[in-house]
Wavefront OBJ file of the C-alpha trace (Angstrom):
o trace
v -13.985 45.516 -194.446
v -13.378 41.810 -193.998
v -11.160 39.622 -196.176
v -12.942 37.589 -198.828
v -12.200 34.321 -197.003
v -12.104 33.869 -193.216
v -8.641 33.752 -191.712
v -7.915 30.610 -189.697
v -11.385 29.168 -190.311
v -13.123 31.730 -188.083
v -15.983 33.899 -189.231
v -15.984 37.496 -188.025
v -18.495 38.301 -185.281
v -21.170 40.774 -186.291
v -21.320 43.718 -183.942
v -24.299 43.679 -181.590
v -26.697 46.608 -181.763
v -25.993 49.226 -179.162
v -28.512 49.479 -176.345
v -30.492 52.705 -176.530
v -30.270 54.595 -173.226
v -33.324 55.960 -171.464
v -32.439 59.567 -172.291
v -32.358 58.796 -176.028
v -35.684 56.937 -175.852
v -37.123 59.908 -173.969
v -35.806 62.403 -176.544
v -37.200 60.323 -179.431
v -40.620 60.064 -177.758
v -40.603 63.820 -177.142
v -39.802 64.368 -180.816
v -42.751 62.171 -181.794
v -44.914 64.247 -179.438
v -43.590 67.405 -181.118
v -44.631 66.029 -184.510
v -48.134 65.267 -183.223
v -48.395 68.720 -181.651
v -47.261 70.318 -184.918
v -49.952 68.399 -186.791
v -52.625 69.469 -184.300
v -51.467 73.090 -184.467
v -51.416 73.145 -188.266
v -54.878 71.599 -188.499
v -56.258 74.003 -185.891
v -54.906 77.074 -187.720
v -56.210 75.876 -191.079
v -59.658 75.141 -189.615
v -59.661 78.533 -187.909
v -58.849 80.240 -191.193
v -61.566 78.296 -193.013
v -64.142 79.154 -190.335
v -63.159 82.826 -190.351
v -63.410 82.900 -194.134
v -66.898 81.417 -194.126
v -68.092 83.535 -191.181
v -67.002 86.686 -192.985
v -68.971 85.574 -196.034
v -65.941 85.783 -198.286
v -66.191 84.153 -201.679
v -63.601 84.080 -204.397
v -66.051 85.825 -206.724
v -66.533 88.824 -204.420
v -63.164 89.582 -202.897
v -59.454 88.983 -203.060
v -59.404 88.578 -199.281
v -60.728 85.049 -199.740
v -57.815 84.254 -202.038
v -55.378 85.735 -199.529
v -56.794 83.584 -196.744
v -56.562 80.501 -198.971
v -52.935 81.223 -199.856
v -52.121 81.812 -196.184
v -53.770 78.495 -195.243
v -51.761 76.648 -197.905
v -48.528 78.242 -196.680
v -49.342 77.242 -193.097
v -50.110 73.697 -194.236
v -46.762 73.426 -196.041
v -44.887 74.880 -193.054
v -46.726 72.431 -190.787
v -45.716 69.493 -192.978
v -42.097 70.649 -192.969
v -42.189 70.998 -189.193
v -43.643 67.494 -188.781
v -41.010 66.119 -191.162
v -38.188 67.744 -189.207
v -39.430 66.327 -185.886
v -39.671 62.822 -187.404
v -36.329 63.075 -189.208
v -34.526 64.101 -186.023
v -36.206 61.295 -184.047
v -35.110 58.783 -186.691
v -31.518 60.062 -186.750
v -31.171 60.302 -182.966
v -32.501 56.779 -182.463
v -29.831 55.505 -184.844
v -27.054 57.240 -182.936
v -26.115 59.782 -185.585
v -24.064 62.346 -183.688
v -24.879 65.199 -186.039
v -28.568 64.805 -185.171
v -28.257 66.256 -181.708
v -26.447 69.318 -183.072
v -29.094 69.793 -185.770
v -31.827 69.196 -183.180
v -30.308 71.873 -180.952
v -30.140 74.347 -183.847
v -33.738 73.572 -184.859
v -34.792 74.106 -181.236
v -33.182 77.557 -181.334
v -34.989 78.352 -184.596
v -38.263 77.200 -183.034
v -37.718 79.515 -180.048
v -37.017 82.490 -182.319
v -40.065 81.854 -184.529
v -42.299 81.344 -181.499
v -41.131 84.622 -179.989
v -41.506 86.532 -183.265
v -44.830 85.138 -184.406
v -48.003 86.133 -182.613
v -50.134 83.745 -184.653
v -47.897 80.790 -183.837
v -46.838 81.910 -180.359
v -49.975 80.628 -178.686
v -50.309 77.526 -176.588
v -48.984 75.129 -179.248
v -45.904 77.303 -179.841
v -45.080 77.440 -176.148
v -45.700 73.707 -175.672
v -43.569 72.990 -178.759
v -40.704 74.997 -177.268
v -41.061 73.134 -173.959
v -41.023 69.757 -175.736
v -37.992 70.804 -177.784
v -36.154 72.056 -174.707
v -36.703 68.819 -172.823
v -35.664 66.744 -175.865
v -32.453 68.770 -176.307
v -31.642 68.401 -172.608
v -32.040 64.629 -172.976
v -29.766 64.605 -176.028
v -26.906 66.255 -174.137
v -26.988 64.035 -171.030
v -23.926 61.944 -170.238
v -25.562 58.623 -171.182
v -26.681 60.104 -174.507
v -23.150 61.324 -175.201
v -21.816 57.842 -174.421
v -24.405 56.331 -176.804
v -23.452 58.658 -179.660
v -19.721 58.067 -179.073
v -20.149 54.278 -178.917
v -22.229 54.342 -182.088
v -19.595 56.403 -183.871
v -16.870 53.929 -182.807
v -18.954 50.961 -184.001
v -19.452 52.552 -187.423
v -15.726 52.974 -188.029
l 1 2 3 4 5 6 7 8 9 10 11 12 13 14 15 16 17 18 19 20 21 22 23 24 25 26 27 28 29 30 31 32 33 34 35 36 37 38 39 40 41 42 43 44 45 46 47 48 49 50 51 52 53 54 55 56 57 58 59 60 61 62 63 64 65 66 67 68 69 70 71 72 73 74 75 76 77 78 79 80 81 82 83 84 85 86 87 88 89 90 91 92 93 94 95 96 97 98 99 100 101 102 103 104 105 106 107 108 109 110 111 112 113 114 115 116 117 118 119 120 121 122 123 124 125 126 127 128 129 130 131 132 133 134 135 136 137 138 139 140 141 142 143 144 145 146 147 148 149 150 151 152 153 154 155 156 157 158
């Protein structure tokens, strides 16, 4: 915090924004790609469920299976939105140099790996590509120039 009036007639210099290293830009772009992939995957699963429901001739008047498929589609849509939100939130936080974001990103990557391995419905091509994108983003977050960026940002905030 600065004094109310400048000392000695000099105004304090505002701190310049920290340059964002290539590894951070790469990680952020990968996170944006992960969000897009999550959106594509969620839409594809929902469309697949809708097509399978109509091809089976299920109507809500004739069977509870139609209701089950609808509930499952809604759950997948909500999970997809959460996944997209997490990718975008981590990209936002990393770009701003928030040190906790790379730890949270690493933990979320681990969760993504576990869910991809455990889920047959989600472990297809989008799940594997999502894990690859997450792995490359996490690697970028832990590079030396990324560490220097996070440390410099933390010093400038204090």
